[in-house]
C-alpha positions in Angstrom: 0.0 0.0 0.0 1.6 3.3 -0.9 1.9 5.9 1.8 2.3 9.6 1.2 5.4 11.2 2.7 3.7 13.6 5.2 5.3 15.5 7.9 5.4 13.9 11.4 2.4 16.0 12.6 0.1 14.9 9.8 -1.9 11.7 9.6 -0.4 9.3 7.0 -2.8 8.5 4.1 -3.5 5.0 2.9 -5.0 3.9 -0.4 -7.5 1.0 -0.5 -9.2 -0.5 -3.5 -13.0 -0.4 -3.1 -14.6 -2.2 -6.0 -12.8 -0.7 -9.0 -12.2 2.6 -7.3 -9.1 3.6 -5.4 -10.1 5.5 -2.3 -8.0 7.6 0.0 -8.3 7.0 3.8 -6.5 8.2 6.9 -4.5 5.9 9.1 -4.3 6.7 12.8 -1.8 4.8 14.9 -1.2 5.1 18.6 2.4 4.9 19.7 3.0 1.9 22.0 6.2 2.5 23.9 5.8 -0.7 25.9 6.4 -3.0 22.9 10.1 -3.5 23.6 9.4 -4.1 27.3 6.4 -6.4 26.7 7.9 -8.3 23.7 11.7 -8.4 24.1 12.1 -11.2 21.6 10.5 -9.1 18.8 13.0 -6.9 17.1 12.8 -4.3 14.3 16.2 -3.8 12.6 16.2 -1.7 9.3 18.7 -4.1 7.6 16.9 -7.3 8.4 13.7 -8.2 6.5 13.1 -4.5 5.6 12.7 -3.5 9.2 9.6 -5.8 9.7 9.1 -7.1 13.2 11.3 -10.3 13.5 12.0 -12.9 16.1 15.3 -12.1 18.0 16.9 -10.4 15.0 16.6 -13.5 12.8 15.0 -13.6 9.3 11.7 -14.9 10.7 9.1 -12.2 10.7 6.1 -12.0 13.0 3.9 -12.0 9.9 5.5 -15.3 8.8 4.6 -16.9 12.1 1.1 -15.5 12.3 0.5 -16.4 8.7 1.4 -20.0 9.3 -0.8 -20.1 12.4 -3.7 -18.6 10.5 -3.7 -21.5 8.0 -3.8 -24.1 10.7 -0.1 -24.8 11.4 0.3 -25.7 15.1 2.9 -24.2 17.4 4.5 -27.6 17.7 4.7 -27.9 13.9 6.3 -24.5 13.7 8.9 -25.5 16.4 9.7 -28.7 14.4 10.1 -26.7 11.2 12.0 -23.7 12.7 14.3 -25.7 15.0 16.1 -22.5 16.2 12.8 -21.0 17.5 11.5 -21.5 21.0 7.9 -21.7 22.1 8.2 -18.2 23.8 9.3 -16.7 20.4 6.0 -17.8 18.9 3.9 -16.7 21.9 5.5 -13.3 21.8 4.9 -13.1 18.0 1.2 -13.7 18.6 1.1 -11.2 21.4 2.9 -8.6 19.4 0.6 -9.1 16.4 -2.4 -8.7 18.6 -1.1 -5.6 20.3 -0.1 -4.0 17.0 -3.5 -4.8 15.4 -5.4 -3.3 18.4 -3.3 -0.1 18.3 -4.0 0.7 14.7 -7.3 2.1 13.4 -8.3 2.8 9.8 -11.0 5.3 8.8 -12.4 3.5 5.8 -13.7 5.8 3.1 -17.5 6.4 3.5 -17.7 5.0 7.0 -18.3 7.0 10.2 
């Protein structure tokens, strides 16, 4: 999704496809300063996976983990496949994804 380069004080704008029409919406995101304290195994490093949230600086993103869980892969299966991960890594990825999702709101075009 392309984002406009707005100043820090402005709300970033997001583009969504609605039917065949591209509509502009506003994205509001609260800043959660507790993420590093609450999820110490989740890291965001610009040179690793494009700065996406990863597990302990490895090339395993939170999105990869939650994506696998969403299609029915169990935690035990993930641990067998990613032998270098620990159960706490996966639990923190789930927690981080939930905290991130609940701290971001989208004003969809046409909704109040």
